C-alpha positions in Angstrom: 161.0 104.3 89.3 159.6 107.7 90.5 161.3 109.3 93.5 160.1 111.7 96.2 162.0 114.6 97.5 161.6 115.2 101.3 162.7 118.6 102.6 163.4 118.7 106.3 163.4 122.3 107.7 165.8 123.5 110.4 164.8 122.5 113.9 163.5 119.1 113.0 165.5 116.3 114.4 166.6 114.0 111.5 170.1 112.9 112.4 173.1 115.2 112.8 173.0 118.4 110.7 174.5 121.8 110.6 172.6 124.7 112.2 170.6 126.7 109.6 170.9 124.2 106.9 168.2 122.4 104.9 168.5 118.7 104.4 167.1 117.1 101.2 166.3 113.4 101.5 165.5 111.3 98.5 163.1 108.4 99.2 161.7 105.8 96.9 158.0 105.4 96.3 156.3 102.8 98.5 155.3 99.6 96.6 151.9 100.0 94.8 149.1 98.7 97.0 145.8 97.5 95.4 143.0 100.1 95.7 139.8 98.9 97.4 137.0 98.1 95.0 133.6 99.7 95.8 130.4 98.5 94.3 126.9 100.0 94.6 123.9 97.8 94.9 120.4 98.0 96.4 121.1 95.8 99.4 120.2 95.3 103.1 121.8 93.4 105.9 119.5 91.0 107.8 119.7 90.5 111.6 121.5 87.2 111.1 124.2 88.9 109.0 122.9 87.8 105.6 123.2 90.3 102.8 120.1 90.7 100.7 120.5 92.1 97.2 117.4 93.5 95.4 118.9 95.0 92.2 117.4 92.3 89.8 113.8 92.6 88.7 113.1 88.9 88.7 115.1 87.4 91.7 116.4 88.4 95.1 120.0 87.3 95.9 121.0 86.4 99.4 124.7 86.1 100.4 124.9 84.2 103.7 128.3 84.5 105.4 127.2 82.2 108.3 126.1 79.4 106.0 128.6 80.2 103.3 125.8 80.0 100.7 124.3 81.9 97.8 120.5 81.7 97.8 118.1 83.1 95.2 114.3 83.7 95.6 111.9 84.7 92.8 110.3 88.1 93.1 107.2 86.9 91.2 106.3 83.2 90.6 104.3 84.1 87.5 107.3 85.2 85.6 108.5 82.4 83.3 112.0 84.0 83.1 112.7 83.4 86.8 114.4 79.9 86.5 116.5 80.8 83.4 117.7 83.8 85.3 118.7 81.7 88.3 120.3 79.2 86.0 122.4 81.9 84.4 123.4 83.3 87.8 124.7 80.0 89.2 126.3 79.0 85.9 128.2 82.4 86.0 129.3 82.0 89.6 130.4 78.4 89.0 132.5 79.4 86.0 134.1 82.1 88.0 135.1 79.6 90.7 132.9 81.1 93.4 130.5 78.2 94.2 130.6 74.5 94.2 128.7 73.4 91.0 127.7 70.1 92.5 126.0 71.9 95.5 123.4 73.7 93.4 120.0 72.6 94.6 116.5 73.6 95.4 116.0 75.5 98.7 113.3 75.1 101.4 111.2 77.9 99.8 109.3 77.1 96.6 111.3 78.0 93.5 114.3 79.1 95.5 117.8 77.8 94.6 121.0 77.7 96.7 124.7 76.8 96.3 127.7 76.6 98.6 130.4 79.2 98.4 133.9 77.8 98.0 136.2 78.2 101.0 139.0 80.6 100.0 142.5 79.0 100.0 144.1 82.2 98.5 145.8 84.4 101.0 144.2 87.8 101.3 141.1 86.9 99.4 137.8 86.7 101.3 135.2 84.3 100.0 132.1 86.3 100.9 133.5 89.6 99.6 134.4 87.9 96.4 130.9 86.4 96.1 129.4 89.9 96.6 131.7 91.5 94.0 131.0 88.8 91.4 127.3 89.2 92.1 127.6 92.8 91.2 129.4 91.9 87.9 126.5 89.5 87.1 124.0 92.2 87.8 125.9 94.6 85.5 125.7 92.1 82.7 121.9 91.7 83.3 121.2 95.4 83.1 120.3 95.5 79.4 117.6 92.7 79.9 116.4 94.4 83.1 115.9 97.7 81.4 114.3 96.1 78.3 111.7 94.3 80.5 111.0 97.6 82.4 110.6 99.5 79.2 108.3 96.9 77.7 106.1 96.9 80.8 105.9 100.7 80.6 105.0 100.6 76.8 102.3 98.0 77.4 100.8 100.0 80.3 100.9 103.1 78.0 99.3 101.2 75.2 96.3 100.0 77.2 95.9 103.0 79.6 96.5 105.8 77.1 96.5 104.6 73.5 97.1 106.9 70.6 94.4 107.9 68.1 95.2 105.1 65.7 94.6 102.4 68.3 91.6 103.9 70.1 88.0 105.1 69.4 85.8 107.6 71.1 82.7 106.4 73.0 79.9 105.9 70.6 82.0 106.0 67.5 81.4 102.3 66.8 77.7 101.3 67.3 76.9 98.3 69.5 74.5 95.6 68.3 71.8 94.2 70.5 73.7 90.9 70.9 77.5 90.6 70.9 79.8 87.6 71.4 79.3 83.9 71.0 78.1 83.0 74.5 74.4 82.8 75.3 73.2 82.1 78.8 70.1 80.5 77.5 72.0 77.7 75.7 73.4 74.8 77.8 76.6 73.2 76.6 75.9 69.5 77.3 73.8 66.7 75.8 70.1 67.0 75.1 69.8 70.3 76.9 72.1 71.9 74.3 70.1 70.4 71.4 66.8 71.3 72.9 68.0 74.9 73.6 69.2 75.3 70.0 65.9 74.0 68.6 63.9 76.2 70.9 66.0 79.2 69.9 65.4 78.6 66.2 61.6 78.2 66.7 61.5 81.5 68.6 63.1 83.2 65.7 
């Protein structure tokens, strides 16, 4: 076990000592204390005390201390990956012992899901802080997928907005015919009107 040497200069009261002497005191190291864990997330605290976490590109995660719940909302309902992401999140939190698996259910808002956070029975362990920390762990695991979707979106935008020479043509390089496409406003799609229009079109030619 490491030791510390404490040098007490003359004039400092530390028990009886001779005048002009220096007293050396050997003290043991204090017991190791756990260092506080710090996580960085894009989050905001609501007026009611809820912590809103916005790091994920598909869902927003709400940690509600007052309700002791974890709630997720989709960022965009058109994304088909939203529900699988919510499912992975709650499965991860349930396996880590943070939420009650049987409490996972739909929320009041369309496509939202919620689950109850376990009450902590372990001394010195706060349930809400643990839920926030494990949420940060989940987000860290999701980063490769988040970055992949972001890069794909950028590549698609680049492809359509500023394509390379191989995938683009200059204006006028490909001549346009008088009639293009398969839709003709003079042809009706139903019944005798359609047949009559086809016959009429063939006679005109």
